[in-house]
C-alpha positions, 0 to 999 in steps of 0.5 A: 613388822610391817613398814607402812609407806605414805606418799605426801605431795609437797609443792616445789614451785609456787606457780600454781598458787593464784592470787585473787583478782582483788590482790593482783590489780592493787597498786600502792596505797596513799600512805605508802606514797606519802612515806616515800615522798617524805623520805625523798624530802628528808634526803634532799634536805640533808644533801643540798647543804652538803652540795653547797659546801662541796661547791665552796670547797672546790672553788676555793681549792681551784682558786688556790691552785690557779694562783700558785700555777700563775706564780710559777708561770710568772717566774718562768716568763721572767726567766725566758724573756729576760725581763721582770714580770709582775703579778699585780693584785687588786684586793678590792676586786679580788683579781690578779694578772701577770704583766711585763709592763705594770703601768699599762696593765688592763684588769679587764682580762684579770683572773677573778677570785671567788666572791666568798674569799677574803684576800690580803697581800703583804708586798714591797710598796715601791714595786706597786704601780699605784697605791691600790694595787699590790705587786710581786715582781719576779726577776730574770735572775730567779729572785722576787720582791717577795711577799705573802698572799693570804686567802681566807674562806668564810669558815675561817680556814685558808692558806698563806702563800709565801713567796721567797725573795731569794729563790722565788719559791712559793710555799703554802701554809694553812691558816 
């Protein structure tokens, strides 16, 4: 019985394969380019509304955070100075400021809330320096006049900030 041996050559690397010059110089076809442009257009159409909602959400959360920080700052300022400190709120301009003298308050330096937020305030009317301003007074002994500040988003959600009159604690409750 004789064994027959056959040698077979198989290519290991494909470097020896040469494309014709016609295929080596071709680029993308017009149809391929149009498909890519359509895919990019669809991606932009989907992401741009998401980015505006994201920006809206960030500005809302920043406004709430900044208002809560300023309520705490008013409490600390009052305790440190030994004088009452008022948080004055102009609901028409959607702006607020901290002051020790509410009669001479200048809203030029007030902190403005984003245009898309609705602002409602419940407060003690006798604390307000005039009829158009809402006010929450923080006393040096640690109490406040109390009140509620409601910030509402265009989507209907929002937050209710409750300022406790006895301990001046600020709590957040979702709407």
